Backbone as a printed PyTorch tensor [residue, N CA C, xyz], in Angstrom:
tensor([[[ -98.3670,  194.4580,   90.4460],
         [ -97.7490,  193.4560,   91.2830],
         [ -98.6670,  192.2360,   91.3230]],

        [[ -98.1000,  191.0860,   91.3090],
         [ -98.8330,  189.8290,   91.3210],
         [ -99.3480,  189.5560,   92.7290]],

        [[-100.6680,  189.3860,   92.8880],
         [-101.2930,  189.1700,   94.2000],
         [-100.8040,  187.8770,   94.8380]],

        [[-100.6130,  186.8480,   94.0140],
         [-100.1580,  185.5570,   94.5340],
         [ -98.7470,  185.6960,   95.1210]],

        [[ -97.8690,  186.4370,   94.4390],
         [ -96.5000,  186.6420,   94.9000],
         [ -96.4930,  187.4600,   96.1960]],

        [[ -97.3380,  188.4810,   96.2890],
         [ -97.4330,  189.3130,   97.4870],
         [ -97.9380,  188.5060,   98.6720]],

        [[ -98.9640,  187.7020,   98.4600],
         [ -99.5140,  186.8710,   99.5370],
         [ -98.4810,  185.8680,  100.0160]],

        [[ -97.7550,  185.2780,   99.0890],
         [ -96.7270,  184.3010,   99.4380],
         [ -95.6140,  184.9720,  100.2440]],

        [[ -95.1720,  186.1510,   99.8270],
         [ -94.1290,  186.8850,  100.5520],
         [ -94.6030,  187.2470,  101.9530]],

        [[ -95.8570,  187.6660,  102.0630],
         [ -96.4190,  188.0060,  103.3660],
         [ -96.4050,  186.7910,  104.2940]],

        [[ -96.8010,  185.6380,  103.7860],
         [ -96.8270,  184.4140,  104.6040],
         [ -95.4290,  184.0370,  105.0790]],

        [[ -94.4530,  184.1660,  104.2020],
         [ -93.0740,  183.8340,  104.5760],
         [ -92.5980,  184.7720,  105.6830]],

        [[ -92.8380,  186.0710,  105.5320],
         [ -92.4230,  187.0440,  106.5540],
         [ -93.1440,  186.7960,  107.8760]],

        [[ -94.4360,  186.5460,  107.8100],
         [ -95.2110,  186.2950,  109.0250],
         [ -94.7270,  185.0300,  109.7190]],

        [[ -94.4210,  184.0000,  108.9480],
         [ -93.9240,  182.7470,  109.5270],
         [ -92.5770,  182.9620,  110.2000]],

        [[ -91.6890,  183.6960,  109.5490],
         [ -90.3700,  183.9660,  110.1210],
         [ -90.4980,  184.7570,  111.4170]],

        [[ -91.3760,  185.7440,  111.4190],
         [ -91.6010,  186.5460,  112.6180],
         [ -92.1520,  185.6850,  113.7450]],

        [[ -93.0960,  184.8240,  113.4510],
         [ -93.7010,  183.9350,  114.4420],
         [ -92.6580,  182.9850,  115.0240]],

        [[ -91.8340,  182.3820,  114.1720],
         [ -90.7940,  181.4570,  114.6380],
         [ -89.7820,  182.2020,  115.5010]],

        [[ -89.4060,  183.4100,  115.0960],
         [ -88.4800,  184.2100,  115.8970],
         [ -89.0460,  184.5390,  117.2620]],

        [[ -90.3250,  184.8550,  117.3180],
         [ -90.9860,  185.1490,  118.5910],
         [ -90.9940,  183.9210,  119.4880]],

        [[ -91.3070,  182.7650,  118.9270],
         [ -91.3050,  181.5270,  119.7170],
         [ -89.9170,  181.2150,  120.2470]],

        [[ -88.8920,  181.4260,  119.4260],
         [ -87.5240,  181.1590,  119.8610],
         [ -87.1430,  182.0640,  121.0240]],

        [[ -87.4780,  183.3450,  120.9280],
         [ -87.1660,  184.2860,  122.0070],
         [ -87.9190,  183.9210,  123.2730]],

        [[ -89.1840,  183.5490,  123.1350],
         [ -89.9710,  183.1590,  124.3080],
         [ -89.4060,  181.8960,  124.9250]],

        [[ -89.0070,  180.9620,  124.1000],
         [ -88.4230,  179.7240,  124.6110],
         [ -87.1450,  179.9840,  125.3660]],

        [[ -86.3300,  180.9040,  124.8570],
         [ -85.0940,  181.2370,  125.5490],
         [ -85.3920,  181.8750,  126.8950]],

        [[ -86.3930,  182.7220,  126.9710],
         [ -86.7310,  183.3840,  128.2340],
         [ -87.1840,  182.3660,  129.2660]],

        [[ -87.9700,  181.3880,  128.8520],
         [ -88.4780,  180.4080,  129.7970],
         [ -87.4450,  179.3540,  130.1530]],

        [[ -86.4550,  179.1360,  129.2940],
         [ -85.5000,  178.0770,  129.5730],
         [ -84.2330,  178.5940,  130.2380]],

        [[ -84.1810,  179.8880,  130.5060],
         [ -83.0050,  180.4130,  131.1820],
         [ -82.8640,  179.7350,  132.5340]],

        [[ -81.6520,  179.3310,  132.8500],
         [ -81.4360,  178.6870,  134.1320],
         [ -80.6270,  179.6170,  135.0200]],

        [[ -80.8290,  179.4630,  136.2980],
         [ -80.1130,  180.2950,  137.2410],
         [ -79.9720,  179.5470,  138.5540]],

        [[ -78.9650,  179.9190,  139.2960],
         [ -78.7650,  179.3340,  140.6150],
         [ -79.6100,  180.1320,  141.6040]],

        [[ -80.4790,  179.4650,  142.3570],
         [ -81.3520,  180.1740,  143.2860],
         [ -80.6560,  180.6190,  144.5720]],

        [[ -79.4560,  180.1060,  144.8240],
         [ -78.7090,  180.4470,  146.0340],
         [ -77.2370,  180.5780,  145.6560]],

        [[ -76.4490,  181.1400,  146.5710],
         [ -75.0180,  181.2920,  146.2970],
         [ -74.2110,  180.9520,  147.5420]],

        [[ -72.9350,  180.6610,  147.3290],
         [ -72.0170,  180.4100,  148.4360],
         [ -71.5580,  181.7520,  148.9950]],

        [[ -71.6010,  181.8500,  150.3070],
         [ -71.1180,  183.0500,  150.9810],
         [ -70.4950,  182.6050,  152.2930]],

        [[ -69.2430,  182.9250,  152.4940],
         [ -68.5160,  182.5150,  153.7020],
         [ -68.6040,  181.0090,  153.9280]],

        [[ -68.5520,  180.2390,  152.8400],
         [ -68.5140,  178.7810,  152.9480],
         [ -69.8490,  178.0860,  153.1230]],

        [[ -70.9580,  178.8450,  153.1140],
         [ -72.2850,  178.2260,  153.2450],
         [ -73.2150,  178.7760,  152.1660]],

        [[ -74.2620,  178.0200,  151.8700],
         [ -75.2590,  178.4870,  150.9090],
         [ -76.1990,  179.4840,  151.5720]],

        [[ -76.5070,  180.5360,  150.8440],
         [ -77.4730,  181.5290,  151.3180],
         [ -78.4740,  181.8100,  150.2040]],

        [[ -79.6910,  182.1670,  150.5950],
         [ -80.7090,  182.5620,  149.6330],
         [ -80.4200,  183.9570,  149.1090]],

        [[ -81.2360,  184.4280,  148.1820],
         [ -81.0300,  185.7600,  147.6070],
         [ -81.1660,  186.8580,  148.6560]],

        [[ -81.8080,  186.5420,  149.7870],
         [ -81.9480,  187.4890,  150.8910],
         [ -80.7260,  187.4880,  151.8110]],

        [[ -79.7300,  186.6360,  151.5040],
         [ -78.5170,  186.5580,  152.3110],
         [ -78.6350,  185.6660,  153.5300]],

        [[ -79.8110,  185.0750,  153.7390],
         [ -80.0250,  184.2230,  154.9130],
         [ -79.4850,  182.8120,  154.6540]],

        [[ -78.9200,  182.2300,  155.7080],
         [ -78.3190,  180.9000,  155.6470],
         [ -79.3580,  179.8350,  155.3170]],

        [[ -78.9480,  178.8730,  154.5050],
         [ -79.7900,  177.7310,  154.1560],
         [ -79.2750,  176.4870,  154.8660]],

        [[ -80.2070,  175.5900,  155.1940],
         [ -79.8960,  174.3910,  155.9770],
         [ -80.4100,  173.1280,  155.2970]],

        [[ -79.8170,  171.9990,  155.7020],
         [ -80.3060,  170.6790,  155.2900],
         [ -80.6960,  169.9010,  156.5410]],

        [[ -81.5360,  168.8910,  156.3320],
         [ -82.1390,  168.0970,  157.4060],
         [ -81.7610,  166.6360,  157.1920]],

        [[ -81.1280,  166.0190,  158.1980],
         [ -80.6570,  164.6400,  158.0630],
         [ -81.7710,  163.6310,  157.7870]],

        [[ -82.9920,  163.9230,  158.2050],
         [ -84.0820,  162.9600,  158.0270],
         [ -84.6780,  162.9710,  156.6130]],

        [[ -84.2920,  163.9580,  155.8100],
         [ -84.7830,  164.0050,  154.4300],
         [ -84.1440,  162.8910,  153.6110]],

        [[ -84.9440,  162.3080,  152.7290],
         [ -84.4160,  161.3860,  151.7250],
         [ -84.0300,  162.2360,  150.5190]],

        [[ -83.1720,  161.7190,  149.6510],
         [ -82.7810,  162.5000,  148.4840],
         [ -84.0100,  162.8490,  147.6520]],

        [[ -84.1950,  164.1520,  147.4380],
         [ -85.3100,  164.6280,  146.6320],
         [ -86.6540,  164.5900,  147.3330]],

        [[ -86.6830,  164.3650,  148.6500],
         [ -87.9500,  164.2500,  149.3940],
         [ -87.8090,  164.9440,  150.7410]],

        [[ -88.6810,  165.9180,  150.9980],
         [ -88.6900,  166.6100,  152.2850],
         [ -89.4970,  165.8130,  153.3030]],

        [[ -88.9160,  165.6380,  154.4760],
         [ -89.6090,  164.9890,  155.5870],
         [ -89.9970,  166.0130,  156.6530]],

        [[ -89.7620,  167.2820,  156.3830],
         [ -90.0600,  168.3570,  157.3290],
         [ -91.3860,  169.0040,  156.9380]],

        [[ -92.4350,  168.6540,  157.6640],
         [ -93.7830,  169.1580,  157.3930],
         [ -94.4060,  169.6470,  158.6980]],

        [[ -95.5560,  170.2820,  158.6120],
         [ -96.2770,  170.7300,  159.8080],
         [ -95.4570,  171.6930,  160.6400]],

        [[ -95.3610,  171.4110,  161.9480],
         [ -94.6190,  172.2800,  162.8660],
         [ -93.1560,  172.3960,  162.4600]],

        [[ -92.5960,  171.3190,  161.9810],
         [ -91.2070,  171.3530,  161.5120],
         [ -91.0400,  172.4380,  160.4440]],

        [[ -91.9380,  172.4750,  159.4670],
         [ -91.8430,  173.4550,  158.3810],
         [ -92.1330,  174.8770,  158.8590]],

        [[ -92.8190,  175.0160,  159.9850],
         [ -93.0210,  176.3550,  160.5440],
         [ -91.7230,  176.8690,  161.1530]],

        [[ -90.9700,  175.9860,  161.8090],
         [ -89.6910,  176.3690,  162.4040],
         [ -88.5670,  176.4280,  161.3730]],

        [[ -88.6780,  175.6010,  160.3650],
         [ -87.6830,  175.5020,  159.3010],
         [ -88.3830,  175.7540,  157.9600]],

        [[ -88.7000,  177.0090,  157.6450],
         [ -89.4300,  177.2980,  156.4040],
         [ -88.6780,  176.7920,  155.1710]],

        [[ -89.3680,  176.0560,  154.3150],
         [ -88.7330,  175.5680,  153.0920],
         [ -88.2830,  176.7240,  152.1970]],

        [[ -87.1890,  176.5160,  151.5170],
         [ -86.6920,  177.4620,  150.5250],
         [ -87.5010,  177.2110,  149.2580]],

        [[ -88.6290,  177.9180,  149.1590],
         [ -89.5880,  177.6480,  148.0850],
         [ -89.0650,  178.1240,  146.7370]],

        [[ -89.4270,  177.3710,  145.7280],
         [ -88.9530,  177.6300,  144.3710],
         [ -89.8720,  178.6000,  143.6530]],

        [[ -89.2490,  179.5330,  142.9690],
         [ -89.9800,  180.4730,  142.1200],
         [ -89.9340,  179.9440,  140.6930]],

        [[ -90.2830,  180.7900,  139.7530],
         [ -90.2440,  180.3660,  138.3560],
         [ -88.8010,  180.2420,  137.8850]],

        [[ -88.6240,  179.5750,  136.7860],
         [ -87.2970,  179.3720,  136.2280],
         [ -86.8130,  177.9650,  136.4870]],

        [[ -85.7350,  177.6410,  135.8540],
         [ -85.1530,  176.3170,  135.9880],
         [ -83.8070,  176.4610,  136.6720]],

        [[ -83.6050,  175.8130,  137.8110],
         [ -82.3190,  175.9350,  138.4890],
         [ -81.2090,  175.2600,  137.6910]],

        [[ -79.9890,  175.6760,  137.9450],
         [ -78.8590,  175.1240,  137.2120],
         [ -77.8940,  174.4110,  138.1420]],

        [[ -76.9700,  173.6910,  137.5510],
         [ -75.9180,  173.0270,  138.3050],
         [ -76.4490,  171.9890,  139.2660]],

        [[ -76.0220,  172.0820,  140.5230],
         [ -76.4060,  171.1110,  141.5510],
         [ -77.7710,  171.3910,  142.1650]],

        [[ -78.4640,  172.4120,  141.6860],
         [ -79.7850,  172.7490,  142.2190],
         [ -80.8770,  172.0170,  141.4530]],

        [[ -81.9270,  171.6640,  142.1720],
         [ -83.1040,  171.0410,  141.5620],
         [ -84.3320,  171.5370,  142.3110]],

        [[ -85.4960,  171.1590,  141.8270],
         [ -86.7540,  171.5200,  142.4760],
         [ -87.4890,  170.2340,  142.8020]],

        [[ -87.9520,  170.1250,  144.0520],
         [ -88.7410,  168.9690,  144.4730],
         [ -90.1650,  169.4300,  144.7580]],

        [[ -91.0780,  168.4820,  144.8230],
         [ -92.4630,  168.7900,  145.1870],
         [ -92.7040,  168.2790,  146.5950]],

        [[ -93.1290,  169.1810,  147.4640],
         [ -93.3970,  168.8350,  148.8580],
         [ -94.7430,  168.1200,  148.9820]],

        [[ -94.9940,  167.5310,  150.1490],
         [ -96.2600,  166.8320,  150.3890],
         [ -97.4710,  167.7420,  150.2010]],

        [[ -97.2980,  169.0490,  150.4770],
         [ -98.4100,  169.9950,  150.3180],
         [ -98.5450,  170.5030,  148.8810]],

        [[ -97.7100,  169.9930,  147.9840],
         [ -97.7690,  170.3740,  146.5790],
         [ -96.9040,  171.5630,  146.2090]],

        [[ -96.3410,  172.2520,  147.1940],
         [ -95.4840,  173.4040,  146.9110],
         [ -94.1270,  172.9220,  146.4090]],

        [[ -93.4550,  173.7960,  145.6830],
         [ -92.1370,  173.4940,  145.1280],
         [ -91.0600,  174.0170,  146.0700]],

        [[ -89.9840,  173.2370,  146.2060],
         [ -88.8890,  173.5860,  147.1010],
         [ -87.5720,  173.3050,  146.3940]],

        [[ -86.6010,  174.2180,  146.5890],
         [ -85.2750,  173.9960,  146.0260],
         [ -84.5340,  172.9420,  146.8360]],

        [[ -83.7080,  172.1800,  146.1200],
         [ -82.8100,  171.2080,  146.7380],
         [ -81.4170,  171.4560,  146.1740]],

        [[ -80.4080,  171.1170,  146.9640],
         [ -79.0180,  171.2350,  146.5410],
         [ -78.3900,  169.8620,  146.6480]],

        [[ -77.9020,  169.3590,  145.5360],
         [ -77.3520,  168.0010,  145.4660],
         [ -78.3610,  166.9960,  146.0030]],

        [[ -79.6350,  167.2230,  145.6970],
         [ -80.7100,  166.3120,  146.0890],
         [ -81.2710,  166.5390,  147.4780]],

        [[ -80.6360,  167.4050,  148.2700],
         [ -81.0860,  167.6370,  149.6450],
         [ -81.9440,  168.9010,  149.7000]],

        [[ -83.1980,  168.7810,  150.1490],
         [ -84.0590,  169.9610,  150.2710],
         [ -83.4200,  171.0320,  151.1650]],

        [[ -83.6940,  172.2900,  150.8430],
         [ -83.1110,  173.4230,  151.5630],
         [ -84.1650,  174.1690,  152.3780]],

        [[ -83.7230,  174.6640,  153.5480],
         [ -84.6170,  175.3420,  154.4940],
         [ -83.9310,  176.5640,  155.0860]],

        [[ -84.7560,  177.4930,  155.5640],
         [ -84.2950,  178.5820,  156.4200],
         [ -84.5720,  178.1690,  157.8620]],

        [[ -83.9950,  178.8810,  158.8260],
         [ -84.2380,  178.6410,  160.2500],
         [ -84.8930,  179.8840,  160.8090]],

        [[ -86.0420,  179.7080,  161.4270],
         [ -86.8530,  180.8300,  161.9000],
         [ -86.1130,  181.7150,  162.9110]],

        [[ -85.1240,  181.1580,  163.6150],
         [ -84.4200,  181.9380,  164.6400],
         [ -83.2380,  182.7370,  164.0970]],

        [[ -82.8650,  182.5150,  162.8400],
         [ -81.8550,  183.3880,  162.2350],
         [ -82.5180,  184.7430,  162.0010]],

        [[ -81.8920,  185.8000,  162.5010],
         [ -82.4880,  187.1290,  162.4380],
         [ -81.9400,  188.0190,  161.3310]],

        [[ -80.6890,  187.7710,  160.9450],
         [ -80.0690,  188.6350,  159.9400],
         [ -79.1290,  187.8100,  159.0610]],

        [[ -78.8230,  188.3350,  157.8700],
         [ -77.8840,  187.6320,  157.0030],
         [ -76.5830,  187.3260,  157.7490]],

        [[ -76.0750,  186.1300,  157.5470],
         [ -74.8450,  185.7160,  158.2190],
         [ -75.0880,  184.8920,  159.4710]],

        [[ -76.2930,  184.9850,  160.0610],
         [ -76.6070,  184.1450,  161.2240],
         [ -76.5900,  182.6810,  160.8070]],

        [[ -76.0800,  181.8290,  161.7030],
         [ -76.0320,  180.3830,  161.4560],
         [ -76.4670,  179.6510,  162.7160]],

        [[ -77.4800,  180.1810,  163.3970],
         [ -77.8680,  179.6290,  164.6960],
         [ -78.5360,  178.2650,  164.5910]],

        [[ -78.9170,  177.8490,  163.3890],
         [ -79.5610,  176.5440,  163.2240],
         [ -78.5870,  175.4040,  163.0210]],

        [[ -77.3140,  175.7190,  162.8210],
         [ -76.3310,  174.6690,  162.5590],
         [ -76.1520,  173.7820,  163.7860]],

        [[ -76.4270,  172.4900,  163.6200],
         [ -76.2530,  171.5280,  164.7020],
         [ -77.4680,  171.3360,  165.5860]],

        [[ -78.5830,  172.0170,  165.3180],
         [ -79.7850,  171.8530,  166.1410],
         [ -80.1910,  170.3750,  166.1290]],

        [[ -80.3500,  169.8270,  167.3200],
         [ -80.7200,  168.4150,  167.5190],
         [ -79.8010,  167.4480,  166.7700]],

        [[ -78.6260,  167.9090,  166.4310],
         [ -77.6490,  167.1070,  165.6830],
         [ -78.1950,  166.5850,  164.3540]],

        [[ -79.2460,  167.2200,  163.8130],
         [ -79.8150,  166.7710,  162.5360],
         [ -79.9760,  167.9080,  161.5220]],

        [[ -79.7030,  169.1390,  161.9430],
         [ -79.7800,  170.2860,  161.0400],
         [ -78.3720,  170.8330,  160.8230]],

        [[ -78.0570,  171.1400,  159.5550],
         [ -76.7040,  171.5850,  159.2180],
         [ -76.7640,  172.6900,  158.1730]],

        [[ -75.7930,  173.6030,  158.2590],
         [ -75.7130,  174.6080,  157.2060],
         [ -75.4490,  173.8810,  155.8950]],

        [[ -76.0630,  174.3550,  154.8440],
         [ -75.8530,  173.7530,  153.5190],
         [ -74.5210,  174.2490,  152.9660]],

        [[ -73.7200,  173.3040,  152.4780],
         [ -72.3950,  173.6370,  151.9200],
         [ -72.2500,  173.0430,  150.5450]]])
């Protein structure tokens, strides 16, 4: 067998395998998913808890920090790329937070179980996300 032909065949196979691996890895990292879903007309996180929006937020910018964020924990973003109307914003503290149609999303500390919506209308500036 010709050594040059064998080496060339090996390089072609190794290159194809490497490219295939990169393609599969790229697909895994680029998979998009919705971080929340509609349930009974409102958005809920994967834990089933109601998500809220804050009237004082600017599009793509959270204005709820400090004590506000303790009472209204941000819906923090995990890995992956959100799809559709979901996006990820960067908070003032550098953490990532999901937004829906540009509006940052939050939980309400006083909601105790899935389906609770006790934060809707608080101070006339908090609303269930729809």
